[in-house]
C-alpha positions as CSV (number, residue, x, y, z in Angstrom):
1,M,-6.1,19.3,-21.4
2,G,-6.5,16.6,-23.9
3,I,-10.0,17.2,-25.2
4,R,-9.6,20.5,-26.2
5,V,-6.1,19.7,-27.8
6,F,-8.3,16.6,-29.9
7,S,-11.0,19.1,-31.1
8,F,-9.0,21.4,-32.2
9,L,-6.9,19.1,-34.4
10,V,-10.2,18.0,-35.5
11,A,-11.2,21.0,-36.6
12,L,-7.9,21.7,-38.2
13,L,-8.3,18.8,-40.0
14,L,-12.4,19.8,-41.0
15,I,-10.9,23.3,-42.1
16,A,-8.0,22.2,-43.9
17,S,-10.1,19.6,-46.5
18,L,-11.9,22.5,-47.1
19,V,-8.5,24.6,-48.4
20,I,-7.8,21.8,-50.3
21,Q,-11.0,21.8,-51.9
22,V,-11.3,25.3,-52.6
23,V,-7.9,26.2,-54.4
24,R,-9.3,22.5,-56.7
25,C,-12.1,24.5,-57.3
26,Q,-10.2,27.4,-57.9
27,S,-7.7,25.7,-60.2
28,E,-10.4,23.8,-62.0
29,A,-11.9,27.2,-62.8
30,D,-9.1,29.2,-63.8
31,V,-7.9,25.9,-66.1
32,D,-11.8,26.6,-68.2
33,A,-10.8,29.7,-68.7
34,T,-7.5,28.8,-70.2
35,E,-7.4,29.4,-74.2
36,V,-8.5,26.0,-75.6
37,V,-5.7,25.2,-78.7
38,E,-7.9,23.7,-81.5
39,R,-6.7,20.7,-83.2
40,D,-6.5,22.7,-86.6
41,D,-3.8,24.1,-85.2
42,L,-1.4,21.3,-84.8
43,S,1.7,21.8,-86.8
44,I,1.5,18.7,-89.0
45,V,4.5,18.1,-91.7
46,G,3.0,16.4,-94.8
47,D,0.0,14.6,-95.7
48,D,0.0,11.3,-94.4
49,T,0.4,12.2,-90.6
50,Q,-3.0,14.1,-91.0
51,V,-4.5,11.1,-89.4
52,L,-2.1,11.2,-86.1
53,G,-5.7,13.4,-84.0
54,D,-8.3,11.7,-85.4
55,G,-8.0,8.1,-83.3
56,T,-9.2,5.7,-86.2
57,L,-6.0,3.7,-86.1
58,S,-5.8,0.6,-84.1
59,P,-2.9,-0.7,-82.2
60,A,-0.5,-3.7,-83.9
61,P,-1.1,-7.2,-82.2
62,G,2.8,-7.9,-80.6
63,V,3.4,-4.7,-79.9
64,D,4.0,-3.3,-76.5
65,T,4.5,-0.3,-75.0
66,T,5.5,1.5,-72.3
67,C,7.1,4.9,-70.8
68,V,8.7,6.4,-67.8
69,F,9.7,10.3,-66.7
70,P,13.1,9.8,-66.4
71,K,14.2,11.7,-62.5
72,N,10.7,12.8,-62.2
73,A,9.0,9.8,-60.7
74,A,6.3,12.4,-59.4
75,K,5.7,13.9,-62.9
76,L,5.9,17.2,-62.4
77,V,5.6,19.3,-65.9
78,S,7.0,22.9,-65.7
79,A,5.0,25.5,-67.6
80,G,7.5,26.8,-70.4
81,E,9.8,23.8,-70.0
82,V,10.8,21.1,-72.0
83,T,9.4,17.6,-70.4
84,E,11.1,14.2,-71.6
85,I,9.6,10.6,-71.5
86,L,11.2,8.0,-72.8
87,V,9.3,5.6,-74.0
88,G,10.2,1.9,-74.9
89,M,8.4,-0.6,-77.4
90,H,8.5,-4.1,-77.7
91,N,8.2,-5.6,-81.1
92,V,7.1,-9.3,-80.2
93,G,5.3,-9.5,-84.1
94,K,6.8,-11.2,-86.9
95,S,7.9,-8.0,-88.9
96,T,9.7,-4.8,-88.4
97,L,8.2,-2.1,-87.2
98,N,8.8,1.3,-88.6
99,V,8.5,4.4,-86.2
100,I,6.9,7.5,-87.7
101,A,5.8,9.8,-85.6
102,M,5.2,10.4,-81.4
103,H,2.6,13.1,-80.2
104,G,0.6,14.2,-77.2
105,S,-2.5,16.4,-76.0
106,L,-3.4,17.8,-72.3
107,H,-6.8,17.3,-71.0
108,L,-8.8,18.8,-68.7
109,P,-9.0,15.7,-65.8
110,L,-12.1,13.4,-66.1
111,D,-12.7,15.1,-69.3
112,H,-11.2,14.0,-72.5
113,H,-13.5,15.7,-74.5
114,M,-12.4,19.1,-73.5
115,L,-8.7,19.9,-75.4
116,V,-6.4,22.3,-73.0
117,Q,-3.2,22.0,-75.8
118,N,-1.6,20.0,-78.6
119,L,1.4,19.3,-77.4
120,T,4.6,18.7,-79.9
121,M,4.4,15.9,-82.5
122,Q,7.9,14.6,-83.0
123,E,8.8,13.1,-86.4
124,F,11.4,10.0,-86.5
125,F,13.3,9.1,-89.9
126,K,14.7,5.7,-90.1
127,A,13.3,4.8,-86.5
128,S,12.8,0.9,-87.2
129,V,12.6,-1.9,-84.2
130,P,12.9,-5.6,-85.3
131,F,11.1,-8.3,-84.5
132,A,11.8,-9.9,-81.3
133,A,13.7,-7.0,-80.5
134,Q,13.3,-3.6,-78.2
135,A,14.1,-0.2,-78.6
136,T,13.4,3.5,-76.8
137,F,12.9,6.5,-78.3
138,P,12.9,10.2,-76.5
139,Y,9.6,12.7,-76.3
140,N,10.0,15.6,-75.6
141,F,7.1,18.5,-75.3
142,A,6.2,21.4,-72.8
143,V,3.2,23.2,-72.4
144,S,2.1,26.4,-72.8
145,K,4.2,29.1,-69.9
146,F,0.8,30.4,-69.4
147,L,-0.8,27.6,-68.5
148,Q,-2.7,27.4,-64.9
149,P,-1.1,25.1,-62.4
150,G,-2.6,22.2,-61.5
151,L,-3.8,18.4,-62.3
152,F,-4.2,17.2,-66.0
153,D,-4.2,14.0,-68.1
154,L,-1.8,14.1,-70.9
155,V,-2.0,11.3,-73.7
156,G,0.9,10.5,-75.0
157,T,0.6,8.3,-78.6
158,I,3.1,6.7,-80.9
159,V,2.4,6.0,-84.7
160,Y,4.5,3.4,-86.5
161,E,4.1,1.3,-89.6
162,I,4.2,-2.5,-90.1
163,D,3.9,-3.6,-93.5
164,Q,2.9,-0.9,-95.2
165,Q,0.1,-1.0,-92.6
166,R,-0.1,2.0,-89.8
167,Y,-0.5,1.6,-86.3
168,Q,-1.0,3.8,-83.0
169,S,-0.7,2.9,-79.7
170,V,-1.3,5.0,-76.2
171,F,2.1,5.1,-74.6
172,Y,1.0,7.3,-71.7
173,N,-3.1,8.0,-70.9
174,G,-2.2,9.6,-67.1
175,T,-2.8,12.7,-64.5
176,V,0.5,15.3,-64.7
177,E,0.5,18.3,-62.5
178,V,1.6,20.8,-64.1
179,V,4.1,23.5,-62.2
180,E,5.5,27.2,-62.2
181,A,8.8,27.0,-64.3
182,G,11.8,26.4,-61.0
183,S,8.8,26.0,-58.6
184,F,9.9,22.6,-56.8
185,L,6.6,22.3,-55.4
186,S,3.1,22.5,-55.6
187,M,0.6,25.0,-53.8
188,E,-0.9,22.0,-52.5
189,S,2.0,20.4,-52.1
190,V,3.2,23.7,-49.7
191,F,0.0,23.6,-47.9
192,L,0.1,19.9,-46.9
193,V,3.9,19.8,-45.8
194,T,3.0,22.8,-43.8
195,F,0.0,21.8,-42.4
196,G,1.2,18.3,-41.7
197,A,4.3,20.3,-39.5
198,A,1.5,21.8,-37.5
199,L,-0.5,19.0,-36.8
200,I,3.1,17.4,-35.4
201,G,3.9,20.5,-33.6
202,L,0.3,21.0,-31.6
203,F,0.5,16.6,-31.4
204,G,3.9,18.0,-29.0
205,L,2.4,20.4,-27.1
206,W,-0.2,18.0,-26.4
207,A,2.1,15.4,-25.1
208,Y,4.0,18.1,-22.9
209,G,0.6,19.2,-20.6
210,Q,0.4,15.5,-20.7
211,I,4.1,15.4,-18.7
212,Q,3.5,18.4,-16.9
213,Q,0.5,17.2,-15.2
214,F,1.4,14.0,-14.6
215,S,5.1,15.2,-13.3
216,K,2.5,17.8,-11.0
217,K,0.2,14.8,-10.1
218,T,3.5,12.7,-9.0
219,K,5.0,15.6,-6.8
220,S,1.7,16.2,-5.3
221,A,0.9,13.0,-3.7
222,P,0.7,12.4,-0.1
223,K,3.9,11.1,1.5
224,M,3.0,7.8,3.4
225,E,4.5,7.4,7.3
226,V,5.0,4.5,9.1
227,G,4.7,4.4,12.6
228,T,6.7,2.6,14.8
229,R,4.3,1.8,17.7
230,A,2.1,-0.7,15.5
231,T,5.1,-2.0,14.6
232,D,6.3,-2.1,18.3
233,A,2.8,-3.5,19.2
234,D,3.1,-6.2,17.3
235,M,7.1,-6.9,18.0
236,D,5.6,-7.2,21.6
237,E,2.7,-9.9,20.7
238,W,5.1,-11.8,18.8
239,L,7.5,-12.2,21.3
240,Q,5.3,-12.8,23.7
241,G,5.8,-16.3,26.5
242,T,9.3,-16.3,24.4
243,A,12.7,-16.1,27.1
244,Y,13.7,-12.8,25.5
245,A,10.2,-11.3,26.6
246,Q,10.7,-12.7,30.2
247,S,14.3,-11.4,30.2
248,L,12.7,-7.8,29.9
249,S,10.3,-8.0,32.1
250,N,12.9,-9.0,34.5
251,K,14.7,-6.3,33.9
252,S,11.8,-3.3,34.2
253,K,11.4,-4.6,37.7
254,K,14.6,-4.2,38.9
255,K,14.8,-0.6,37.7
256,K,11.0,0.0,39.4
């Protein structure tokens, strides 16, 4: 019984891994079929902002950036809905920096040359971070509601000026999961939860079968009967030569 259940669990694990690979391949195929947005379609305000997407600017020394997805530790991005990122800047330099804009782009995983979508370019006016100070700026973006759910790489960039010199820093470069609007769980997450529940159920059945087998063995075990003859013989041998044995012998002779 235990060997059969173990073999079934191993087979189920193999099938689950194959299903997950098929789902991921399907998602990548759907992403390939998604319309790729050209960089020229990015909404740009003003001539100076054309450098936002060319990647020629470098980070300024003494400026550190970080970001957090508020109330969204899983980094889920609902297609067609606004997602917020809080971008923190720490200016440890000697001059005040002026924040110009933030923008982002969505790429295929492990291949940033394949641009999936240019995201919102968000401009700032009179936003600055004094030297030896910190500040936080919100970045709100939305991916296309027609984008196929799956894993993508998000690149977020913030552009700023120090002493009339322009710089840019990447505040996020990592993976996010695009899900359907109103969906809290992706297809892979639902499958993994279901698979985990199935494993728990099978383990419970296996444990129940083991308990039943153990109880049957306990009930079918032969009962040991303790005889009195052997005990009486041992007792007589132990009492030989004592006064009690002689009295018993005399009583038996009188009865005869």
